[in-house]
Backbone as CSV, one residue per row, in Angstrom:
resi,resn,N_x,N_y,N_z,CA_x,CA_y,CA_z,C_x,C_y,C_z
1,MET,113.694,79.548,133.610,115.110,79.469,133.384,115.545,80.645,132.509
2,LEU,116.565,81.389,132.948,117.029,82.551,132.212,117.662,82.146,130.892
3,GLY,117.492,82.998,129.911,118.082,82.735,128.608,117.263,81.818,127.722
4,GLN,116.106,81.406,128.173,115.288,80.482,127.404,114.105,81.213,126.767
5,PHE,113.738,80.752,125.588,112.534,81.259,124.939,111.349,80.457,125.435
6,GLN,110.217,81.133,125.578,109.021,80.464,126.086,107.789,81.006,125.365
7,TRP,106.937,80.089,124.912,105.672,80.457,124.288,104.579,80.465,125.341
8,LYS,103.674,81.433,125.231,102.534,81.504,126.146,101.301,81.908,125.343
9,ARG,100.219,81.193,125.581,98.949,81.519,124.913,98.270,82.634,125.690
10,VAL,97.923,83.713,124.987,97.237,84.850,125.602,96.018,85.146,124.728
11,GLY,94.863,84.765,125.215,93.655,84.909,124.405,93.765,84.046,123.170
12,ALA,93.579,84.645,122.006,93.635,83.892,120.750,95.043,83.833,120.160
13,GLU,95.971,84.613,120.697,97.306,84.673,120.105,98.352,83.953,120.947
14,TRP,99.519,83.772,120.367,100.672,83.188,121.051,101.737,84.267,121.179
15,ARG,102.383,84.357,122.346,103.449,85.330,122.578,104.735,84.603,122.935
16,LEU,105.816,85.054,122.336,107.136,84.495,122.586,107.898,85.430,123.508
17,SER,108.420,84.881,124.596,109.176,85.673,125.563,110.589,85.138,125.694
18,HIS,111.487,86.036,126.038,112.883,85.680,126.317,113.291,86.486,127.541
19,ASP,113.665,85.799,128.600,114.000,86.467,129.868,112.897,87.439,130.281
20,ARG,111.663,87.003,130.194,110.467,87.747,130.587,110.165,88.958,129.716
21,ARG,110.815,89.078,128.572,110.525,90.158,127.627,109.843,89.570,126.405
22,GLN,108.790,90.227,125.976,108.096,89.755,124.784,108.934,90.076,123.560
23,VAL,109.215,89.055,122.753,110.031,89.239,121.557,109.329,88.800,120.282
24,GLY,108.106,88.306,120.369,107.384,87.890,119.177,105.920,87.610,119.474
25,ARG,105.103,87.731,118.433,103.675,87.424,118.552,103.201,86.709,117.305
26,VAL,102.323,85.745,117.511,101.661,85.039,116.423,100.164,85.197,116.651
27,VAL,99.478,85.738,115.639,98.053,86.023,115.776,97.255,85.222,114.746
28,PRO,96.025,84.860,115.098,95.207,84.115,114.130,94.786,85.004,112.970
29,ASP,94.648,84.398,111.793,94.157,85.141,110.638,92.694,85.484,110.872
30,SER,92.309,86.677,110.474,90.934,87.124,110.729,89.899,86.453,109.825
31,LYS,90.330,85.900,108.697,89.377,85.314,107.754,89.400,83.782,107.734
32,TYR,90.596,83.200,107.768,90.717,81.756,107.601,91.047,81.068,108.931
33,PRO,90.175,80.163,109.372,90.456,79.440,110.622,91.688,78.541,110.465
34,ASP,92.376,78.317,111.542,93.578,77.478,111.582,94.746,78.036,110.771
35,MET,94.698,79.309,110.417,95.820,79.962,109.751,96.289,81.106,110.645
36,TRP,97.585,81.377,110.582,98.211,82.313,111.520,99.127,83.279,110.791
37,ARG,99.432,84.402,111.459,100.351,85.399,110.922,101.276,85.867,112.040
38,VAL,102.519,86.183,111.682,103.472,86.735,112.641,103.267,88.245,112.662
39,LYS,103.158,88.805,113.855,103.035,90.253,114.002,104.413,90.856,113.791
40,LEU,104.524,91.742,112.795,105.782,92.394,112.435,105.663,93.883,112.720
41,PRO,106.790,94.599,112.816,106.717,96.039,113.082,105.888,96.802,112.049
42,GLY,105.916,96.366,110.786,105.179,97.057,109.738,103.830,96.454,109.412
43,GLY,103.379,95.457,110.145,102.100,94.818,109.861,102.137,93.345,110.183
44,LEU,101.581,92.549,109.281,101.502,91.110,109.502,102.218,90.352,108.389
45,SER,102.686,89.152,108.715,103.332,88.285,107.720,102.281,87.656,106.819
46,ASP,102.760,86.864,105.877,101.856,86.051,105.068,101.202,85.003,105.960
47,MET,100.122,84.445,105.495,99.365,83.450,106.234,100.057,82.091,106.153
48,VAL,100.222,81.432,107.321,100.837,80.107,107.392,100.184,79.308,108.509
49,ASN,100.545,78.014,108.615,100.002,77.240,109.723,100.724,77.637,111.020
50,LEU,100.241,77.188,112.156,100.770,77.612,113.449,102.237,77.225,113.628
51,SER,102.610,76.029,113.247,104.004,75.601,113.404,104.959,76.507,112.648
52,ARG,104.626,76.820,111.419,105.497,77.681,110.609,105.508,79.108,111.145
53,ALA,104.371,79.588,111.617,104.318,80.944,112.177,105.194,81.045,113.421
54,ARG,105.113,80.039,114.285,105.939,80.056,115.493,107.417,79.944,115.148
55,ASP,107.768,79.120,114.170,109.163,79.022,113.728,109.667,80.367,113.196
56,ALA,108.835,81.031,112.396,109.229,82.321,111.824,109.411,83.376,112.910
57,ALA,108.509,83.394,113.889,108.624,84.356,114.983,109.895,84.099,115.783
58,ARG,110.206,82.839,116.013,111.419,82.487,116.765,112.677,82.871,115.985
59,GLU,112.666,82.700,114.676,113.817,83.068,113.854,114.057,84.578,113.867
60,ARG,112.988,85.360,113.953,113.115,86.813,113.986,113.543,87.328,115.352
61,ALA,113.330,86.545,116.383,113.643,86.977,117.749,115.154,87.037,117.959
62,PRO,115.612,87.990,118.766,117.042,88.042,119.086,117.475,86.780,119.815
63,SER,118.710,86.353,119.602,119.171,85.096,120.188,119.878,85.266,121.519
64,ARG,120.218,86.496,121.886,120.903,86.725,123.159,120.108,87.705,123.995
65,SER,120.275,87.607,125.294,119.575,88.486,126.224,119.907,89.944,125.952
66,SER,121.174,90.259,125.647,121.561,91.641,125.383,120.864,92.161,124.130
67,ASP,120.643,91.293,123.134,119.917,91.697,121.938,118.476,92.032,122.262
68,CYS,117.873,91.328,123.219,116.486,91.597,123.613,116.375,92.991,124.190
69,GLY,117.357,93.398,124.987,117.337,94.748,125.548,117.401,95.798,124.460
70,MET,118.235,95.585,123.456,118.336,96.514,122.339,117.037,96.551,121.549
71,LEU,116.406,95.398,121.395,115.145,95.339,120.668,114.105,96.207,121.355
72,GLN,114.000,96.099,122.663,113.008,96.874,123.405,113.303,98.365,123.327
73,LYS,114.566,98.755,123.248,114.917,100.163,123.202,114.703,100.762,121.819
74,THR,114.880,99.974,120.765,114.803,100.498,119.412,113.404,100.465,118.809
75,ARG,112.597,99.514,119.202,111.236,99.457,118.675,110.322,98.783,119.682
76,LYS,109.120,99.223,119.703,108.140,98.665,120.626,107.349,97.577,119.932
77,ILE,107.255,96.403,120.557,106.426,95.325,120.025,105.064,95.453,120.666
78,SER,104.052,95.631,119.856,102.708,95.807,120.427,101.885,94.558,120.275
């Protein structure tokens, strides 16, 4: 469904998509099991549980489809 956010598990991480564009990533912490970090343009967030990491990634994601296009043009999410 267009305009909807969707989480997908890819390997060990979770990816957030909006209209088939990746707008967020949540990756496992390298040291502590069951702890996660949001992938940010400048690095990683603080360590949190999966629910909080996914909430934080969703809050950072653009809320409109047109914003997603601008996000992809201004910075690359790796």
